N, C-alpha and C positions, 0 to 999 in steps of 0.2 A: 235198314228195314225189314231185309228177310228175316230177323232174329228176334224182331218185335212182330209181325205179321208174316208167320211161316206159309200161310196159304195165298199169300198175296197175287193177283191176276191182275195183269194190264190189258186192257182192251184197245187198241187202235181206232178212235172216233173218224179220225180223218188224217190225211199225210199230204205234203206236197215237195216237192225237191226242184231247185232252181240251181244250175250252176253245181257249185259245190256245199251248198245248203239243203238239209231238210230240216223239215218242220214237222212236228206230229202235235195232236190234240189229242190226248188216252185220259182213261177213267182206270184208276187206282182202288181195287177192292180186295179186302183181306180183314181179319179177325185178330185182334189183339190179344197177344199170348204172353207180354212182357210188357216191363214197363215202357212209357215213352213221355218223352219231355214231361218228366216229373208225375207220372199219373201213372198208377199199378197198372196189371193186368187186368182188366172190364170181361174180357173174352166177347165183346162187342164185336159184330160186323159191320165196317164201315167201309166206304167209297168216298172218293173225292177227284176230282180230276187238275188239268196242269197241262204245260207246254215243255215242247224238249226243243230245242234247236243243236244240229249238227252241223260242225262246218267239214267236209271229209278231202280230205288230200290225200292221193297215192292209196285209195282204198281204205282208210284207215280213218279211225276220229283223230281228228287232232284238236278240236275244241266243243265243248258243252256249255250251251248256257238251261236251266229248266227255271221253270215259275210254277210251282203247284199251290193249288188249294188248302195249306194245313192247316187255315183257320176253320175249314168246315171239318178237316177230320178232328180237331179239337173240341169243336163244340160237340158231332158226335158222341166220344168217349167221354166227356162230361156230361149229356144229359142223362 
């Protein structure tokens, strides 16, 4: 993602932790500077949201799950 969106910034909109689980809802913003999913570089600025869940064991990330709204990102790049 960093190669395609070199100026990518992530804003944590909300986060919650319980036990060994941490859930984050965030917004990603960046400008497409390289091909992405078959779309040539558009140089368009886009933003999309998503959720990431980490399981922390002994201070380290043991597992990670993510659900990003890449459909929204694709619509923005194709419009």
